[in-house]
N, C-alpha and C positions, 0 to 999 in steps of 0.2 A: 417327836411323835405325839401328836393329840389326840384325842377318844373324844365323840358327840356327848355333846349333853342329852342325858334322860330324855323321853318323851314325855310332851306334856300334857294335862290334863287334856279334857275335850272342850271343843269353843262355849264358853257362855252364854248363856240365852239371855241374859241383863247385859243390856250397853251400857258400863259407866267407866268412866279413865279411873275414878276412882279404887273401884274394884281391880281394873288394871294394874295400882300401882302394888298394890302385892301380889299378886302374880308376877309381879317383872323383879321386885327384890326376891322371889322365890330360884327363879331361874338364874339372877347373878349369884345367888347363894349356891348354886348344885352348878353351875355351870365354871365359879372362879375358887372354888374349893374342894379335896385340900388344895393348899395355895403350892404353886409348883410356877419357880420364880422365871424361866424360861417364856412359858404361857404367858404370866402375865407380863413380861418385856416384850413378845411379839404384839398382844392385844393393843400396850402403852403407843406402841409405835405407832399403830392401823391407825387407834383413837386420837394422837394427834394429828395425822391427815385430815379425820374427819372433824377436827376440831381447827386444822389450819383458818384462820381468816376471820374467827367466827370468837365471841366472846369478847370484843370491844368496841368500841364504837367512835367518832370521830370527833372532838369538840370542835367548837367553827367560833371565833372570837372577834365577837368586831366592835374594836376602840370605839370607846363613846369621847368625846370631847366634852371639855369642861366646859362649865358654865360662861353667859356671857361668846362675844366674838373679839375678831383679833387677834393679834399677838401678844397678847399678854406675856408674859416671863410664865415660865414653866409648862404651857402651852403648844404644841407642834405648830411651827407657820407654813400651814397647808395651799397657803396661797403660793409657794414656792415649789410646792413639791407641785400641785396643780400645774404649774408653768414647766415644770421638768416634764413632767410627765406630756405635753401637752408638744412638748419639742423635741422628745423622744419616743415618739406612736409608736415606727417600724420595728426599737429594741422592746417594747415594753410587747408587743404584739410573737418578737418573735420568743421573746423568752417565754408568755405564759402558753405558747404552744406547744413549747420542748416541756415545759412542765408538764402540758396537761397528756401530751403525748406518752410522757415516762407516768404518769399516776395511772394512766388507762393500761398501758404494759404491765404495768405490778400487777395490776387488780386481776387483768387478766390472766395472770401467770397463778395467780393467790387460788383463783376461783375456779381452773383449770385441777388443780394438786388438790383442793377439796372435795371437787366435785369426785374425781376418784376415787379420795378416800369414806368419803360417803358411803359408794357401795360398797369398798372393801370390808370394812367397820360393819355394813348390815351383815353382809355375807355371810363374816367371822359368827358375829351375834344370833343368827338367822339359825346357821346350822352347825352351833355349839361348837364350830374350829377356831382355829389360831394362824391362821394361814395369813401371808404375806403376799407373795408372787401370784398363785392361783387366781385373788380376785382383782387382783391387780392388770392381767392379762382380761380374764374372761367378762369383763364389764365393762370395757373401753367406752365401744357404743352408746350406752344406755351414758353411760356417764357423761360422755360428751355432748350428746341431748340436752341432758339436764343442765352441763356446764353452760351450754347456748344462752337457754332460754335465762339463765341467774346472771350472765353477761348483758345479755339486754337491758332485765330489769336493773341491772348494778350502771348500765350506761346512763338511762331515764333518770334513776333517781342520782347522779351524781351532775344534772344536767338541772335538776329539777332544783336541789341544794343550790347551784350556781346562780343559779338566776334569782334565789330570793337574797341570796350574801349580796348580790349587785345592789338588787334594790335596798338591801337595808344600806350597800356603801352611799348609793346616790341620794339615800334620806338623810345619814353623817355628813354628805357633802353639804348639801341643801341646808342642812341647820347650821354648820361652821359657818358659810359664808353670808347666814342672818337672811335666808330666802324663806325660812322656813321654820315658824313659832314651836319653840321644842316640847311645850303642849302637845301641837300637835302631830309633829315627830312621833311622839311616844307612843299614842293614839292609833296612830297609822301602825305604825310597829307592832304593837299589843293587838292589834283588833283583825289586822288584816294577816301580815307577812308573818307571827308567832304561830298562831292558828295553823296556818296553812301550812310551816315548818312543821307543825305537829301530826298534821296528817301522812304531810309525807314520810315521817320516824315510824308510825305505828303501823301503817299499810307495808311498809316496806319492809320492816319485822315479821307481819300475820305472814305475809307473802315468804318468804325467805325458812318460816318456820314450817309452812305447809309443806313447801317444796321438802324440805331434809328428810321432815317428822312422817311425811306421808306421799307424797306422789313419788318421791326416789323406792319405796319398799312397791309401792303399787306398778310402778314400772315392771319391777325385776320380779313381782308376781303372777302378772297379767303379761309378761313380756316382748311389753311398748315400750313407744318412744313416749318421751318427756309431757307434749301433747294431750295425748290421749289418756295418761295417767292423770294428768292435773283436771282434764271434763269427769273421773271416775272419782276425785276429789268433790269436787263440787257438786255432784248431785248425794255425793253423801251429806254433805253438810246440807243442804236442801231440806236430806231428812230427817237430820239429826241436830237442828242447829243449838239446842241447850246442851249435847254432853262435847260437842266441840266447845262451847263457850268454854263449860267448868275443866275441860282439858286445859286452853289458852290460861283461866286464872290460875288452876293448878301448877303451870310450867312456869309460869310467872314466879311466884311462891318457890318453886325452887329453884328456879337461877339463881335468888336471893341465897339461900342456904346452901346452896353449890359454892357459890360467892365467897360464904361465912369460911367455909371449910375447908377452901383455897387458901385462899389468906391465910387462916391456922395453921394447915402442915405447909403452908412457903416456913411461916415464921419460925413454926418449933423446928424446921429442918434448918434453920441458917440461913434460908435463902433458896436452899439446893430442891425445894418442891415449886417451885417456880419457874425452871430450866426446861424447857421442850422435854417431852417423852417421858421425862420422871414423874412431873408433874402425874401425866396418863397414868405412866405403872406403879405411882405407888396412890394413885386414888382410883386405879382400876373398876373395884365396886360400885362408885357411883359412876365411871362413862358404863360400864357394863345395865348399869338398870336404869340410868336414862332412854338409850338406845333401844332397850328391852321395850320401854313404856308403851310410847305407839305403835311395838307391832302389835303390843297384847291386844292392845284396844281396837288395831285395826282387824285382826282376829274375830275380837265381837261384833263389829261388823260385816262380815261375811267373807274379810281377805285374809287369809291365813300362810301368812309369807313361811311360819316355820311349816310349811308344808313342802314346800318348794325344792324339789329336786336340785343338789348342787353340782354342776359341771364337773367329773377331774377329780373325786373324791374316788380315795382308796380304802377298798374294807378292812377292816384290826379286827 
């Protein structure tokens, strides 16, 4: 049986994500201590769902051919590879379609589970509870709306990255066949493809952060779907651009520090700390603070998620 956390102080008149750090730390301390294993374990499981599919990136490596052209010893025979691909176009297209379908299906499953987990952990942190089944049931509709937005954005990102990789492959192929000087290929890659790739990565990361840290809480606080909540967030960002820029900068620094802590915890526990749920349970104060941080910041902006009544709670 769990007990709600103590009431929070009234909203601050000052809008500062730095001030929100101290309040989020205090909330995590009061909600998690004294230590109760069953509470930490339940929150660890929900935090795992909230983190599912996050915290890792994909590395795209495009092989670079050796200097010169031809099929000198040690270099891949791209001519034969091209000839084989040209004579097996149907097979290549079929394999590519199957692989793409599997990637899309897996991405959809992970995003769906993570979207449900986002609302579950949000509910537990905002209400001071450690429930699993109740928030899974109650927030299905809003989580579905969040999932739809994230899925469309994910597919768009996948297509954009695929296009950039395709252009990189064409440059590499043209260079291998001697149709493009090495300096021209390198300049095109650096001046065109690389900046666009970085813009796509940064934009996707910012949108993902905004959806999880702010849009989902606004959905819950306002009782709306993802679209209206996103418009409310955009209005807040336009009204307080400096505060949000500082939040993003602090969040990046926190991500680096958290990665170091997770790595150290995993090494000190003989890699047990890297296991799913175990990591989130062992480092629950870190995850609880991180989830509380944006909620406290939102309350400074006039959207008090902590004051939202939670259905299904039984007085104790």
